[in-house]
C-alpha positions as CSV (number, residue, x, y, z in Angstrom):
1,M,-5.7,-8.9,78.0
2,E,-6.7,-5.5,79.4
3,K,-3.1,-5.0,80.6
4,R,-1.8,-5.6,77.1
5,K,-4.3,-3.1,75.6
6,F,-3.2,-0.5,78.1
7,D,0.5,-1.2,77.3
8,L,-0.1,-0.8,73.6
9,R,-2.2,2.4,74.1
10,F,0.5,3.7,76.5
11,A,3.2,3.1,73.9
12,R,1.4,4.5,70.9
13,E,-0.9,7.3,72.0
14,M,0.6,8.7,75.2
15,P,3.8,10.0,73.7
16,K,1.9,12.0,71.1
17,K,-0.7,13.4,73.5
18,Y,1.7,14.1,76.4
19,A,4.9,15.1,74.6
20,G,7.1,17.3,76.8
21,K,5.0,16.5,79.9
22,F,5.1,14.4,83.0
23,V,2.2,12.0,83.5
24,A,1.0,10.3,86.7
25,V,-0.6,6.9,86.3
26,I,-2.6,4.9,88.8
27,N,-4.2,1.6,88.0
28,E,-3.6,2.1,84.3
29,K,-5.3,5.5,84.3
30,V,-3.7,8.9,83.7
31,I,-4.5,10.9,86.8
32,A,-2.5,14.1,86.2
33,A,-0.3,15.7,83.6
34,G,1.9,18.8,83.7
35,K,5.4,20.3,83.1
36,S,6.7,19.5,86.6
37,R,7.3,16.1,88.1
38,I,6.6,17.4,91.6
39,E,3.3,19.2,90.5
40,V,2.1,16.0,88.8
41,F,2.9,13.8,91.8
42,R,1.2,16.1,94.2
43,K,-2.0,16.2,92.1
44,A,-1.9,12.4,91.9
45,E,-1.4,12.1,95.7
46,K,-4.7,13.9,96.3
47,V,-6.6,11.4,94.2
48,A,-4.8,8.2,95.2
49,S,-5.6,6.1,98.2
50,P,-2.7,5.3,100.6
51,V,-2.2,1.8,99.2
52,E,-2.2,2.8,95.5
53,K,1.2,3.1,93.7
54,I,1.7,6.2,91.6
55,G,3.8,6.0,88.5
56,V,5.2,9.2,87.1
57,F,6.6,9.2,83.5
58,Y,8.0,11.8,81.2
59,F,7.3,11.8,77.5
60,P,10.0,13.6,75.6
61,T,9.3,15.8,72.5
62,K,10.6,14.7,69.2
63,K,13.3,17.3,69.4
64,E,14.4,16.0,72.8
65,M,14.5,12.4,71.4
66,L,16.7,13.5,68.5
67,T,19.0,15.3,70.8
68,A,19.4,12.2,72.9
69,L,20.5,10.2,69.9
């Protein structure tokens, strides 16, 4: 059930809050956000343990989404 709540929050809230940014997620928590994928990943590496997997996602702005269509 917790996983589902995170998935819904991720789908609804994150694009608005992090539009135009890369976001690093570890264990369903946003660890870092910024304009560069490398910068965000490096920040997350400092926080993560060696066994944790880091997910880096990009949330496009509305303008970028319209361009893609």
